[in-house]
Phi, psi and omega in degrees: 000125175222147179280166183285340181279288177040051182291345182282323183245155177200172175292148181303144179255150175278336182259079184234167178267167175290158179306148186228151183051074184289130174217157179302138180284139177262157177302137183282133177288167177298149179300129182290157177274131178265133182207174171242120180200164178297149175210122185275187185299308184294314181296318181295317180296315180297318180295319181295316179300313181294318183294314182290328175296320181286329189250003182301319182299310181297320181299314182290327176294313185288324190243358184300321181295316180294317182287330184075175178271334185214041173256159175242095182252131185277344182176183183299339176295333180095014177299122186257139179298336177304317179272323188286321181051043180287336175271355183115169179303141183303324183291344179267002179276344182303128178081000181277140173273120187234132176255123172257123184256132186068051191284343183060236179272015172067030179299315182293319179296324179296321176295318179299318179298324180292340177270000179097005178281170176245083186276147169244121181260112183250135176211151177285334188266121176297321183292321177298319180291334173297324176291326174298319177296321181298316182287321180132143185234027179300120179080003184239133174260131179260138178223128175262113183195165177273135181295341179279353179214075185290130185274051182225155178285166178299140174063039182276331191238151174274326183220156172219150181211158178202111179261096182060028181255137169069299193300326176292345190247001184257145182280338182232081183296330180296323177301316179294315181298321178293324177295318178297315179300320181300318185275355175273147172283153175307134185090354181290153183245138173237123179240127179222145177245146178218167170304133178299129185304331182298337182296338180291346178273351185243153174297152181274067182229136184281343184267192182303329180296344179269011183253003180250133179298131183232354182210165180282128175300334186268001177277107182271006181300127182298151169274128184227135166253129185230153181278185185295343178263006178083010178277133180292132176245351174204134178223135173226137186250140180257133171230136176289170176302316178299319177301314181299318179296314180296324177298315180301313182292318181298331180279354178097010178269162168251125179278121183252344178197150172229110186259131176241093187298136173276155182284122183280154183295334184283343187269105182256004186277155168253138179224098187058235179276355177280137180197162176302321181301307183287322184296335178276355184242321181225150181290147178250335182229152172230131182242121183257126180252115188235150182228137167270112188296152181302323186284350182292145175272000000 
């Protein structure tokens, strides 16, 4: 059993980097048990921090080439902010204070800094931020914190963004969205991408076996991997498209666009359940463009 998102793990790629940040290998724990069961805010946060700390090295080795050091890619399809301009035209980013949530190695923030913005790259995982330090942080501020309790004052940022960061893994997305809205200035924009909700109805397989519905789209029970003592070591939460829209509205945002990137002809890679075969038939990512209106207090 695997969830449709599973952005952390994927099939091995031929186009990968050499190992990075060498440290002595520790004994591998037993393979976790995959199940569907409830998982609350605290358990989900603890599991995410631990999983990304343990798997950051492998993630950056497998996907670092595709992500680049200073590209802004919204998801496995390869939609680039250079073309998409979901945060606005690049020339208008100069001087903007931008918060990236779930920044990983801060690739998107590095691109924002190159456009003249003042990005803050926030992540729950200490190990992911170590990779950000390894690549370089010129013009980028790193912050280790939980997206559900942002350590910033009200109205600190002009823009916020999250490319598959935080929201797929949190039990209370409205809490995170309200925090983002709080730290945005009136008129500020928040753009975030997540696994397209329809993917939860299909197996996480890139081939033909991944094209048949195998589960209920309406089953919101979280996907959980747990250790031999029943402690969650990975949690991913499912929200339908309607749920995501209602979450955005409940947090006080106005939804101005919902982008479903099509699979481009140049992208031949498989990333977990994402593949050219599936990408040409069903959406893999959903990108929500939200605004805190000027009139809001």
